[in-house]
N, CA, C and O atoms as a Tinker XYZ file with bonds, in Angstrom:
   272  protein
     1  N     -9.730000   -0.167000    1.874000    73     2
     2  CA    -8.469000   -0.590000    1.340000    64     1     3
     3  C     -8.638000   -0.797000   -0.153000    63     2     4     5
     4  O     -9.649000   -1.331000   -0.610000    81     3
     5  N     -7.646000   -0.374000   -0.899000    73     3     6
     6  CA    -7.649000   -0.570000   -2.352000    64     5     7
     7  C     -6.249000   -0.963000   -2.797000    63     6     8     9
     8  O     -5.251000   -0.467000   -2.274000    81     7
     9  N     -6.194000   -1.859000   -3.765000    73     7    10
    10  CA    -4.930000   -2.282000   -4.348000    64     9    11
    11  C     -5.014000   -2.102000   -5.849000    63    10    12    13
    12  O     -6.028000   -2.430000   -6.465000    81    11
    13  N     -3.956000   -1.584000   -6.437000    73    11    14
    14  CA    -3.937000   -1.428000   -7.898000    64    13    15
    15  C     -2.623000   -1.956000   -8.452000    63    14    16    17
    16  O     -1.569000   -1.846000   -7.826000    81    15
    17  N     -2.717000   -2.537000   -9.655000    73    15    18
    18  CA    -1.549000   -3.083000  -10.342000    64    17    19
    19  C     -1.730000   -2.857000  -11.836000    63    18    20    21
    20  O     -2.414000   -3.638000  -12.497000    81    19
    21  N     -1.129000   -1.806000  -12.377000    73    19    22
    22  CA    -1.269000   -1.571000  -13.811000    64    21    23
    23  C     -0.534000   -2.648000  -14.600000    63    22    24    25
    24  O      0.385000   -3.291000  -14.091000    81    23
    25  N     -0.945000   -2.833000  -15.826000    73    23    26
    26  CA    -0.241000   -3.786000  -16.685000    64    25    27
    27  C     -0.151000   -3.208000  -18.089000    63    26    28    29
    28  O     -0.919000   -2.320000  -18.460000    81    27
    29  N      0.789000   -3.717000  -18.856000    73    27    30
    30  CA     0.933000   -3.267000  -20.233000    64    29    31
    31  C      1.591000   -1.917000  -20.385000    63    30    32    33
    32  O      1.480000   -1.294000  -21.441000    81    31
    33  N      2.271000   -1.452000  -19.359000    73    31    34
    34  CA     2.940000   -0.161000  -19.435000    64    33    35
    35  C      4.185000   -0.310000  -20.323000    63    34    36    37
    36  O      4.955000   -1.258000  -20.166000    81    35
    37  N      4.369000    0.615000  -21.238000    73    35    38
    38  CA     5.524000    0.563000  -22.136000    64    37    39
    39  C      6.817000    0.735000  -21.348000    63    38    40    41
    40  O      6.925000    1.611000  -20.490000    81    39
    41  N      7.785000   -0.105000  -21.648000    73    39    42
    42  CA     9.082000   -0.019000  -20.986000    64    41    43
    43  C     10.080000    0.615000  -21.943000    63    42    44    45
    44  O     10.243000    0.165000  -23.077000    81    43
    45  N     10.746000    1.666000  -21.472000    73    43    46
    46  CA    11.712000    2.377000  -22.303000    64    45    47
    47  C     13.151000    2.050000  -21.903000    63    46    48    49
    48  O     14.084000    2.338000  -22.653000    81    47
    49  N     13.331000    1.455000  -20.732000    73    47    50
    50  CA    14.660000    1.177000  -20.201000    64    49    51
    51  C     14.661000   -0.230000  -19.626000    63    50    52    53
    52  O     13.613000   -0.721000  -19.205000    81    51
    53  N     15.802000   -0.884000  -19.601000    73    51    54
    54  CA    15.876000   -2.250000  -19.093000    64    53    55
    55  C     15.506000   -2.347000  -17.616000    63    54    56    57
    56  O     15.167000   -3.433000  -17.145000    81    55
    57  N     15.563000   -1.254000  -16.882000    73    55    58
    58  CA    15.227000   -1.266000  -15.453000    64    57    59
    59  C     13.755000   -0.934000  -15.185000    63    58    60    61
    60  O     13.312000   -1.009000  -14.039000    81    59
    61  N     13.000000   -0.574000  -16.207000    73    59    62
    62  CA    11.588000   -0.256000  -16.019000    64    61    63
    63  C     10.817000   -1.522000  -15.647000    63    62    64    65
    64  O     11.114000   -2.606000  -16.152000    81    63
    65  N      9.838000   -1.382000  -14.772000    73    63    66
    66  CA     9.030000   -2.514000  -14.334000    64    65    67
    67  C      7.631000   -2.030000  -13.989000    63    66    68    69
    68  O      7.409000   -0.835000  -13.794000    81    67
    69  N      6.692000   -2.959000  -13.916000    73    67    70
    70  CA     5.349000   -2.621000  -13.456000    64    69    71
    71  C      5.411000   -2.353000  -11.955000    63    70    72    73
    72  O      6.356000   -2.765000  -11.281000    81    71
    73  N      4.412000   -1.668000  -11.444000    73    71    74
    74  CA     4.355000   -1.370000  -10.024000    64    73    75
    75  C      3.047000   -1.825000   -9.419000    63    74    76    77
    76  O      2.159000   -2.319000  -10.115000    81    75
    77  N      2.941000   -1.656000   -8.134000    73    75    78
    78  CA     1.697000   -1.969000   -7.435000    64    77    79
    79  C      1.579000   -1.035000   -6.233000    63    78    80    81
    80  O      2.576000   -0.541000   -5.706000    81    79
    81  N      0.354000   -0.809000   -5.821000    73    79    82
    82  CA     0.115000    0.072000   -4.680000    64    81    83
    83  C     -1.078000   -0.434000   -3.877000    63    82    84    85
    84  O     -2.059000   -0.927000   -4.434000    81    83
    85  N     -0.975000   -0.303000   -2.568000    73    83    86
    86  CA    -2.074000   -0.634000   -1.662000    64    85    87
    87  C     -2.246000    0.559000   -0.734000    63    86    88    89
    88  O     -1.273000    1.048000   -0.161000    81    87
    89  N     -3.474000    1.026000   -0.584000    73    87    90
    90  CA    -3.767000    2.165000    0.291000    64    89    91
    91  C     -4.927000    1.833000    1.206000    63    90    92    93
    92  O     -5.914000    1.225000    0.792000    81    91
    93  N     -4.793000    2.241000    2.454000    73    91    94
    94  CA    -5.816000    2.065000    3.474000    64    93    95
    95  C     -6.146000    3.457000    3.998000    63    94    96    97
    96  O     -5.245000    4.181000    4.422000    81    95
    97  N     -7.395000    3.839000    3.977000    73    95    98
    98  CA    -7.802000    5.169000    4.446000    64    97    99
    99  C     -8.807000    5.029000    5.582000    63    98   100   101
   100  O     -9.578000    4.071000    5.634000    81    99
   101  N     -8.787000    6.002000    6.491000    73    99   102
   102  CA    -9.665000    5.967000    7.662000    64   101   103
   103  C     -9.820000    7.374000    8.212000    63   102   104   105
   104  O     -9.076000    8.280000    7.836000    81   103
   105  N    -10.791000    7.556000    9.106000    73   103   106
   106  CA   -10.933000    8.821000    9.822000    64   105   107
   107  C    -10.211000    8.698000   11.149000    63   106   108   109
   108  O    -10.362000    7.702000   11.857000    81   107
   109  N     -9.421000    9.716000   11.489000    73   107   110
   110  CA    -8.689000    9.679000   12.751000    64   109   111
   111  C     -9.567000   10.196000   13.894000    63   110   112   113
   112  O    -10.744000   10.499000   13.698000    81   111
   113  N     -8.981000   10.292000   15.085000    73   111   114
   114  CA    -9.740000   10.692000   16.271000    64   113   115
   115  C    -10.342000   12.091000   16.149000    63   114   116   117
   116  O    -11.341000   12.395000   16.801000    81   115
   117  N     -9.730000   12.954000   15.306000    73   115   118
   118  CA   -10.259000   14.312000   15.110000    64   117   119
   119  C    -11.293000   14.364000   13.994000    63   118   120   121
   120  O    -11.836000   15.430000   13.704000    81   119
   121  N    -11.572000   13.229000   13.366000    73   119   122
   122  CA   -12.538000   13.193000   12.273000    64   121   123
   123  C    -11.941000   13.530000   10.912000    63   122   124   125
   124  O    -12.666000   13.646000    9.924000    81   123
   125  N    -10.620000   13.687000   10.861000    73   123   126
   126  CA    -9.940000   13.962000    9.590000    64   125   127
   127  C     -9.584000   12.649000    8.900000    63   126   128   129
   128  O     -9.389000   11.626000    9.556000    81   127
   129  N     -9.503000   12.685000    7.591000    73   127   130
   130  CA    -9.096000   11.499000    6.856000    64   129   131
   131  C     -7.580000   11.343000    6.920000    63   130   132   133
   132  O     -6.839000   12.321000    6.814000    81   131
   133  N     -7.139000   10.128000    7.090000    73   131   134
   134  CA    -5.720000    9.785000    7.104000    64   133   135
   135  C     -5.552000    8.539000    6.245000    63   134   136   137
   136  O     -6.523000    7.841000    5.954000    81   135
   137  N     -4.314000    8.261000    5.840000    73   135   138
   138  CA    -4.106000    7.071000    5.016000    64   137   139
   139  C     -2.722000    6.494000    5.223000    63   138   140   141
   140  O     -1.808000    7.169000    5.697000    81   139
   141  N     -2.589000    5.245000    4.861000    73   139   142
   142  CA    -1.327000    4.523000    4.845000    64   141   143
   143  C     -1.208000    3.915000    3.466000    63   142   144   145
   144  O     -2.162000    3.313000    2.974000    81   143
   145  N     -0.053000    4.060000    2.829000    73   143   146
   146  CA     0.122000    3.527000    1.477000    64   145   147
   147  C      1.422000    2.750000    1.351000    63   146   148   149
   148  O      2.437000    3.097000    1.955000    81   147
   149  N      1.368000    1.699000    0.560000    73   147   150
   150  CA     2.558000    0.950000    0.166000    64   149   151
   151  C      2.656000    1.037000   -1.346000    63   150   152   153
   152  O      1.678000    0.790000   -2.052000    81   151
   153  N      3.833000    1.387000   -1.842000    73   151   154
   154  CA     4.076000    1.432000   -3.281000    64   153   155
   155  C      5.338000    0.627000   -3.538000    63   154   156   157
   156  O      6.358000    0.846000   -2.884000    81   155
   157  N      5.279000   -0.303000   -4.482000    73   155   158
   158  CA     6.447000   -1.134000   -4.755000    64   157   159
   159  C      6.475000   -1.640000   -6.181000    63   158   160   161
   160  O      5.542000   -1.429000   -6.956000    81   159
   161  N      7.566000   -2.312000   -6.509000    73   159   162
   162  CA     7.741000   -2.893000   -7.837000    64   161   163
   163  C      7.014000   -4.236000   -7.917000    63   162   164   165
   164  O      6.868000   -4.943000   -6.920000    81   163
   165  N      6.568000   -4.564000   -9.115000    73   163   166
   166  CA     5.873000   -5.828000   -9.352000    64   165   167
   167  C      6.644000   -6.613000  -10.405000    63   166   168   169
   168  O      7.133000   -6.049000  -11.383000    81   167
   169  N      6.745000   -7.925000  -10.189000    73   167   170
   170  CA     7.375000   -8.774000  -11.181000    64   169   171
   171  C      8.889000   -8.761000  -11.165000    63   170   172   173
   172  O      9.527000   -9.060000  -12.175000    81   171
   173  N      9.475000   -8.413000  -10.015000    73   171   174
   174  CA    10.930000   -8.437000   -9.872000    64   173   175
   175  C     11.302000   -9.435000   -8.785000    63   174   176   177
   176  O     10.449000   -9.822000   -7.986000    81   175
   177  N     12.532000   -9.847000   -8.743000    73   175   178
   178  CA    12.975000  -10.836000   -7.768000    64   177   179
   179  C     12.779000  -10.419000   -6.326000    63   178   180   181
   180  O     12.532000  -11.263000   -5.465000    81   179
   181  N     12.886000   -9.130000   -6.050000    73   179   182
   182  CA    12.741000   -8.641000   -4.675000    64   181   183
   183  C     11.357000   -8.061000   -4.396000    63   182   184   185
   184  O     11.187000   -7.287000   -3.454000    81   183
   185  N     10.370000   -8.431000   -5.210000    73   183   186
   186  CA     9.010000   -7.928000   -5.002000    64   185   187
   187  C      8.505000   -8.319000   -3.618000    63   186   188   189
   188  O      8.667000   -9.462000   -3.191000    81   187
   189  N      7.898000   -7.373000   -2.925000    73   187   190
   190  CA     7.282000   -7.650000   -1.636000    64   189   191
   191  C      5.952000   -8.354000   -1.915000    63   190   192   193
   192  O      5.083000   -7.785000   -2.575000    81   191
   193  N      5.782000   -9.580000   -1.423000    73   191   194
   194  CA     4.531000  -10.305000   -1.685000    64   193   195
   195  C      3.322000   -9.577000   -1.090000    63   194   196   197
   196  O      3.430000   -8.925000   -0.051000    81   195
   197  N      2.181000   -9.693000   -1.752000    73   195   198
   198  CA     0.967000   -9.038000   -1.265000    64   197   199
   199  C      0.613000   -9.515000    0.139000    63   198   200   201
   200  O      0.093000   -8.738000    0.940000    81   199
   201  N      0.886000  -10.776000    0.446000    73   199   202
   202  CA     0.606000  -11.298000    1.794000    64   201   203
   203  C      1.402000  -10.525000    2.849000    63   202   204   205
   204  O      0.904000  -10.297000    3.951000    81   203
   205  N      2.621000  -10.123000    2.525000    73   203   206
   206  CA     3.443000   -9.337000    3.459000    64   205   207
   207  C      2.877000   -7.932000    3.600000    63   206   208   209
   208  O      2.840000   -7.387000    4.703000    81   207
   209  N      2.437000   -7.344000    2.495000    73   207   210
   210  CA     1.824000   -6.011000    2.554000    64   209   211
   211  C      0.596000   -6.054000    3.470000    63   210   212   213
   212  O      0.400000   -5.158000    4.291000    81   211
   213  N     -0.217000   -7.080000    3.330000    73   211   214
   214  CA    -1.423000   -7.217000    4.163000    64   213   215
   215  C     -1.028000   -7.406000    5.628000    63   214   216   217
   216  O     -1.669000   -6.832000    6.509000    81   215
   217  N      0.012000   -8.196000    5.911000    73   215   218
   218  CA     0.458000   -8.372000    7.301000    64   217   219
   219  C      0.885000   -7.042000    7.909000    63   218   220   221
   220  O      0.558000   -6.745000    9.058000    81   219
   221  N      1.619000   -6.239000    7.132000    73   219   222
   222  CA     2.025000   -4.916000    7.611000    64   221   223
   223  C      0.792000   -4.053000    7.846000    63   222   224   225
   224  O      0.682000   -3.388000    8.877000    81   223
   225  N     -0.124000   -4.062000    6.903000    73   223   226
   226  CA    -1.355000   -3.275000    7.018000    64   225   227
   227  C     -2.141000   -3.651000    8.273000    63   226   228   229
   228  O     -2.731000   -2.787000    8.922000    81   227
   229  N     -2.146000   -4.925000    8.607000    73   227   230
   230  CA    -2.887000   -5.377000    9.798000    64   229   231
   231  C     -2.306000   -4.826000   11.098000    63   230   232   233
   232  O     -2.964000   -4.891000   12.136000    81   231
   233  N     -1.084000   -4.284000   11.063000    73   231   234
   234  CA    -0.494000   -3.705000   12.271000    64   233   235
   235  C     -0.920000   -2.255000   12.483000    63   234   236   237
   236  O     -0.670000   -1.692000   13.549000    81   235
   237  N     -1.561000   -1.639000   11.483000    73   235   238
   238  CA    -2.015000   -0.248000   11.614000    64   237   239
   239  C     -3.145000   -0.206000   12.638000    63   238   240   241
   240  O     -4.140000   -0.921000   12.513000    81   239
   241  N     -2.982000    0.618000   13.621000    73   239   242
   242  CA    -3.999000    0.764000   14.666000    64   241   243
   243  C     -4.507000    2.193000   14.666000    63   242   244   245
   244  O     -3.723000    3.141000   14.691000    81   243
   245  N     -5.810000    2.339000   14.637000    73   243   246
   246  CA    -6.418000    3.654000   14.657000    64   245   247
   247  C     -6.662000    4.021000   16.122000    63   246   248   249
   248  O     -7.400000    3.327000   16.822000    81   247
   249  N     -6.051000    5.096000   16.579000    73   247   250
   250  CA    -6.187000    5.547000   17.953000    64   249   251
   251  C     -7.521000    6.239000   18.159000    63   250   252   253
   252  O     -7.899000    7.097000   17.362000    81   251
   253  N     -8.231000    5.888000   19.198000    73   251   254
   254  CA    -9.446000    6.604000   19.589000    64   253   255
   255  C     -9.270000    7.091000   21.024000    63   254   256   257
   256  O     -8.647000    6.394000   21.825000    81   255
   257  N     -9.797000    8.262000   21.376000    73   255   258
   258  CA    -9.599000    8.831000   22.712000    64   257   259
   259  C    -10.014000    7.882000   23.841000    63   258   260   261
   260  O     -9.442000    7.950000   24.929000    81   259
   261  N    -10.979000    7.013000   23.616000    73   259   262
   262  CA   -11.434000    6.105000   24.666000    64   261   263
   263  C    -10.337000    5.115000   25.066000    63   262   264   265
   264  O    -10.410000    4.532000   26.148000    81   263
   265  N     -9.312000    4.909000   24.210000    73   263   266
   266  CA    -8.255000    3.941000   24.487000    64   265   267
   267  C     -7.171000    4.506000   25.381000    63   266   268   269
   268  O     -6.328000    3.747000   25.860000    81   267
   269  N     -7.158000    5.813000   25.629000    73   267   270
   270  CA    -6.042000    6.405000   26.389000    64   269   271
   271  C     -6.204000    6.252000   27.877000    63   270   272
   272  O     -5.348000    6.699000   28.640000    81   271
């Protein structure tokens, strides 16, 4: 899992804002890489808190053939 949050990005418009991203990568049952990503705005009134992103991430389940 990796999280990134750039800062100091030049704003050219009143609606411009910083962003943030969280990505989780794993190997699936076939041995291929797969990923789940969240991308959102940072520093706005409706920002999704990182704790909520982590709660959502915790619901990701990697299927393995032994579970079927």
